[in-house]
C-alpha angles and dihedrals in degrees: 000000000000127000091270090066093240114111125213090249092052091049091050092049091050091051092048093048094048094047092042092054088043092058093047093046096046091049090050110086093210095054103027098102093048093050092047090053088055091063094102091051090050092052092049093048092050092049090049092051090048091054092046091053094048105111096199116038097173132148092277092055094049091044091054092045091052095046091046091050094048095042093050093045094046091047090053090045090054090048095050096043100041110010089229092121125048093348136269113327142128135211126244126216099265099090096059135239117014137209113204090346094308121108112240089225090067091077090051090049091053090053094048094049097044095044093048091050092047091050092048093050094049091051093047093051092046092052093045091050091048092049095048096040089209124129113248125199111255088223091054091049092050092049091048093048091050100042097039091043093050089049090053089050091053090047090050090053091047090057094041100046102075091043093049091050092047091051093048099248090132140339132224124221109265087001090274121134105212123221085230088071092063091045089056091047090052095048097043092046091049091053092049092047089050089053090048090055095044092051090047091229112191112252095189095129114120092187095058100074091045092051091052091051092045092051092045091052090046093058093038093055092046089048090055098045107030 
């Protein structure tokens, strides 16, 4: 139990219940539109739970969160306005209020995804190092966290893309999802993960890896059944 009164287990249960009902609702023709419209609320609740479970919300954490938000939003803005990043696409109305045709929640979503991946990678490397008992070069660990984490981010987007298009989050020109999109996801995620390491942002958040897995399963199941 943390000082907010919400335990890690409770936060995980809340995330599972919300995403579980989301899957059922979206797959139900009579309720699909209503559940899709609740997407912004879902994103906000998950981000709020993530913040509540963060053990160390210091200046470094907030600095990274702000930079991540702005970087993600500006990258999407560049993509929508010019097509130079990700490819040629445009957002629908589902994700809420927009600034220059880009939903404001997109920046928040970038932070949640990158931070959850960073937290997961740090925990995996710590457990692997503890299990092996062997000393590992800090540089090698950093490279692994960044490259492997960026690959997971690109994989997450690969699973999410067809579902997002089907639900009307955004649309690609000619309905094609370019490989370039995943390249941009990899590169941008790698840069943000590098920043996360350089700032020494605390990854003591037991909810973060679970949230990433829950969201990945959410999109994977919808991808299979939509």
